N, C-alpha and C positions, 0 to 999 in steps of 0.2 A: 463577559460572556459566562451564561450560563448551561451548564451539561444537564441532560435530561434529568440526573439524580439531584438537579439544583445544587451542584458543588460549584464553591465561587472560584473562578479563574481570574487572574489577574494578568493581562495582557503586558509583555515585555516589549520594549522599544530595541531598535537596533546598537544601543548601547549597551545592553546588559551581554555580558559574555555567555549567559545561557541562550541567549537567542541565538549567537554566532556557532555554539556547539550544537545546537540541533540543526541549522542550516548545513554546517559541515556534515552531520550523520545522514541526513537525508540526499545528500549530494554525492557522499561516498557510497550508500546503498545504489542508487542510480547506478554508479560506475561498475559496481561489482555485478549488479544484475546484467548490466549490458556485455560485460566480460564473461559472462557466465560463470562466474566464482562465486557458483551456489554454496559451498562449504563456508566459505569467507562470507556470505552473507548470513547464513544460520549463526555464526558467531554472533551476529548483531541481535539476536532474538532473545527474549528472555525466555525463562525455561515453561513459564506460566503463561504465555503467549496466546491471544485470541488474534485471529485474522478473519475477517468475514467480509462479504459483499453482497449487501440485501437486494434483493429483486426491486426494480423500480418499476412504477406505473404511472401512467398518464391519468391525471384528474383534471376535470375541467376547471378553471379560472382560479387555480391554486399550483403550488409545488410543495406547499404543507401537506403532509403526509402521503408523499409519494413515493415510500419506501415500505414494503412488508417488512412487516416486524417477526413473521413467522416463517419467512421464505428467503432463501439466499442462492446465490449463484455456488458461493462456497462459504463454510464456515469450518474453518480449521485451527487447529493448535501447532506448537511446535514439532511433536511427534509426527502428525501427517505432513507436515511440511518437509522434515527431515526424510520422510518416506518417498517424497515426490522427487526428492533430490537423488536420493539413492537410484530411483528408475529412471530420471534422466542422463543418469551416469552408466544406464546400458546401452545394449544395442536394441532394448525392447520398449524404448519411448518412442512409439510410432507417431504419437502426435506431434513430435518434434525431428520427424525426417524428412524432409532437410530442417534444420536448426531454425529457428527463428534469428533473424538479425534485428535487435531491439534499440531503442533510444527511449530513455525516459528522461521526458523534460518536467522538472519539479520548479513551481512557480509560485507567486503568489503568498509566500509562507507568513503565517502569523503565528507566534509561539506565546504560550500562557502558562503562568506557573500555577499549578492546584495547591490546594491547602494541604494536601499529603507532602508537599514538595515534589512529586512528578510533573514532568513538564508535558504540556499537551502543545501539539502541531497541528494547526489546518494548513492544507497546501492544495494546490491544482496539480493534476497530472495529466500530461498530454504523453501518450506512448504512441510511438511509430514502431509498426511491425512488418517485417519483410520476409518473406520465405520463397527458396526457390528462385526459377528465371521468368516463369510465365505469369505468376499470381498477382493480381494487384495488391498493393500495400493496404495494412490494414491500421486503422488510428482508434484508439480507447482514449475518451477524455472523462475526467473524473475529479472529484475531490476526495481527498484522504483525510481522516481525522486519526492521529498518532497519539498514544500515550508512552512517554518514554520515561524509563527510570535510570538514575543515577547509581552505577555500580563501582567497586574499584577497578575494573576492565573497562570503565567508559561507561556510554550511554547504552541501554539496550532496549529494545522495541518491545513493550507490554501487551499493547491492542492496537490494532489498524482498523478502520472500516473505510471500505471504498464504496464510494457512492458515484455511479456512473452516471453518464448525463443521457444515455440512451434508455429507451425502454426495451428496446429489443437490440440486443447485442449483435454487430454484423462479423463480429470476428468467429473464424472457423472453432476456435475451442480456446480454454483458458488455460493451457498447459504453462504459460509464463506466468511470472510473480508481478503483481501490481504494487 
């Protein structure tokens, strides 16, 4: 697989310990997010993190070029994510009152080793979200491309790009983490 920068990525198979380390990382992350353990989740992020979700558009006859390079639903770093977590821990997080009940289903994980030694994971995400007693549940389906770096404390997420399958999001807000 070649990334946009033409970096050579070598696909890892299920026998490689790094493959299993990445899958464990993604499953643990999903668990922390579903349990609303955001401080622990922040601990999984690198200081130089880039976390983004470009806007998707519908193009005739092709999915190529279906994201806008200069428009995002969000483009964040570790500092802004930490501020979001701090707000969620207060009584002023109105977009999460009542709080969302979520399930992050992470599937179709493919893991690659980059020339730099970092690991790149492509996975599919299906997010179920329920709020309150009378609202219809929401679903978000996406592909994520993650870059992970080994540290003394374990793997850390360096970059995440979330590409949703919908051009028009049907979720009321994006106060949750993907």
